C-alpha positions, 0 to 999 in steps of 0.5 A: 499499500502506498502512504505518502505522509508529510511530516509536520512540526519541527520536521517540516513547518511547511510542505509543497503539495499539488505545487501549493504551500501549505503549513501545518499547525499539527504536531503529528505526520499530516497525511497527503490527502490532508495536506492537498486539502488544507494547501488548496483550500488556503490558496483558493485554488478550485482545480487544485482543490478537486486534484485532491479528489477521485472523480466519484468521491462523496462530501458530506457538508454536515447533513448534506451530501454531494457526489462527484466533482461537478457537485463538489465544485459547485458547491465549494465554490460557493461554501469553501473557496471564498473563505478558505484562506480560513482553514487550519488543521488544529490536531489529528484526533484519530487515524489508521492507514487511508483515515483520518479524523482532524480538529479543524480551526474554520472562520470562527468555529471548531469542526471534525473533519473526517477523510478517507483515501485510497492508495493514490492519496485521493480523497474518496469520502469526507465528512465535516462535522461540528464538533461535540 
């Protein structure tokens, strides 16, 4: 299984993903799929953002579901990309191969993002939920 991980904290203060630079505050390794999401969101780059996902990816935003690149594009252009520079991963709460739950600072909220990715490091499913 291909495992691509970018190291944060003391090892790297920033990394380049899909041509974009991302800084991370977490001290744990940041998987490539998550680093791609953060870098493209911070850069407000919709094409780089979509490149983080498989063509048939599923995005769940609390109770709404968006399937595939075109649906995710429309949603992201409306709700993610305009405020992309306000997005930061704070820490990884749970992880195993192909999955991670993170704590995220988004605008004024602290929320939980759940990621699933394939062996190529592309997001296959993502769920955005309010923190408990």
